[in-house]
C-alpha positions in Angstrom: 96.1 81.0 81.2 98.2 80.1 84.2 99.2 82.1 87.0 102.9 82.8 88.1 103.6 83.9 91.6 107.1 85.4 92.6 108.0 86.4 96.1 111.3 87.3 97.7 113.2 89.7 99.9 115.6 92.3 98.6 118.4 92.3 101.4 120.4 95.5 101.6 123.5 94.8 103.7 123.6 97.8 106.0 127.3 97.7 106.4 127.8 98.0 102.5 124.8 99.8 101.0 124.9 103.4 101.5 122.5 104.8 104.1 121.2 107.2 101.8 119.6 104.5 99.6 120.1 102.1 96.9 118.2 100.1 94.0 117.6 96.6 92.8 116.6 95.5 89.2 114.8 92.2 89.3 114.1 90.1 86.0 111.2 87.7 86.1 112.3 85.1 83.5 114.8 84.2 84.8 113.8 85.2 88.2 117.1 86.9 89.3 118.7 90.1 90.5 119.9 91.6 87.2 121.6 94.7 88.8 121.7 96.7 92.1 123.6 98.7 94.5 126.8 97.0 95.9 125.7 94.9 98.8 122.2 94.2 97.5 121.0 90.5 97.4 117.9 88.5 96.6 116.9 86.2 99.4 114.2 83.7 100.3 113.1 83.7 96.5 110.1 81.6 95.5 108.5 81.0 92.2 105.2 79.3 91.7 103.8 78.5 88.2 105.3 78.0 84.8 108.6 79.8 83.9 107.4 82.1 81.4 107.0 85.8 80.6 103.9 87.6 82.1 101.3 88.5 79.4 101.0 92.0 80.8 101.9 94.0 83.8 101.6 91.9 86.9 100.2 93.0 90.4 102.8 93.8 92.8 103.2 94.6 96.5 106.6 96.1 97.8 107.0 96.7 101.5 109.8 97.4 104.0 110.8 95.8 107.4 113.6 96.2 109.8 114.4 99.8 109.1 115.4 102.5 111.7 115.0 106.2 110.9 117.5 107.9 113.0 116.1 109.9 116.0 112.8 110.6 114.5 113.5 114.2 113.5 111.5 114.2 110.4 113.5 111.8 108.6 111.8 109.6 106.0 112.5 106.6 104.0 111.0 106.4 100.5 110.5 103.2 98.5 109.4 103.5 94.8 109.0 100.7 92.3 108.6 100.4 88.6 107.3 97.3 87.0 106.4 95.9 83.6 105.9 92.4 82.1 109.6 91.5 82.3 111.2 93.3 85.2 110.8 95.3 88.3 113.2 98.1 89.6 112.9 99.1 93.3 114.6 102.2 94.6 114.8 103.4 98.1 116.3 106.6 99.6 116.5 108.2 102.9 118.7 110.9 104.9 122.1 110.0 104.7 122.6 109.8 108.6 121.0 107.6 111.1 119.0 105.4 108.4 119.4 101.7 108.4 117.3 99.7 106.0 117.8 95.9 105.6 114.8 94.1 104.1 112.4 95.1 101.3 109.9 92.2 100.7 107.9 91.9 97.5 105.1 89.7 96.0 104.5 89.6 92.1 101.4 87.9 90.7 100.4 87.7 87.2 99.2 85.6 84.1 101.5 83.6 82.0 100.8 81.7 79.0 99.9 77.9 79.7 103.0 75.9 78.7 100.5 73.4 77.0 99.4 76.2 74.5 102.9 77.2 73.7 104.1 76.4 70.2 107.9 76.9 69.7 109.2 77.3 66.0 112.8 77.2 65.6 114.2 79.2 62.7 118.0 78.9 62.3 118.5 81.7 59.7 118.7 85.1 61.6 117.4 87.0 58.6 114.3 84.8 58.3 113.7 85.2 62.0 113.9 89.1 61.6 111.5 89.0 58.7 109.1 86.8 60.7 109.3 89.1 63.7 108.6 92.1 61.6 105.7 90.2 59.8 104.1 89.0 63.0 104.4 92.5 65.0 101.2 93.2 66.6 99.5 89.8 65.6 97.5 88.2 68.5 98.7 84.5 68.3 96.8 83.3 71.3 94.7 80.2 70.7 91.1 80.5 69.8 88.7 79.8 72.8 87.5 76.1 72.9 83.8 75.4 72.6 81.5 73.0 74.6 82.3 69.5 73.6 79.4 68.1 71.3 78.3 71.5 70.0 79.4 72.2 66.5 79.4 75.8 65.3 77.5 76.7 62.0 79.3 77.4 58.9 78.4 81.0 59.2 79.6 81.2 62.8 82.9 79.7 61.6 83.4 82.3 59.0 82.8 80.0 55.9 80.5 80.8 53.1 77.0 79.1 53.1 76.7 76.2 50.8 74.9 76.6 47.5 71.4 75.2 47.5 71.1 71.8 45.8 68.3 70.4 43.7 66.9 67.2 44.9 65.1 64.7 42.8 66.0 66.2 39.4 68.8 64.8 37.2 
């Protein structure tokens, strides 16, 4: 397995994004802003590791900086995120007056398949592709773990039937 690390900054232009809040939907492969409130951009993005889908829900950290919450009269700013193996959605909201929120940094870390282990099979016929997807649904196609060099597994450990005993010396 390989690791993929994605980091960046959701920048909400305070002169365009409503002070009451906004949202940003970020896809991981490709790593890009898929949708968001008008005035929201991705900045300072960095991807480390193979450009592949995460194998499961990655770890994530979402934060906030450079925000002002009115006059301190009990006003709050809430940041919520939902994340799965393919995308993340970040939503923020606050009181409609006196809030300015500009930057929401994030860090995503998770496992992806090692590019050396990926086998691509191209099937041009759409009907055949659909049948293959249905047939392979739920099948674990990850490679078997490798064993120490020089050690050979027994036939029984490899799932093969034992050989029939042979008679020696008799013809």
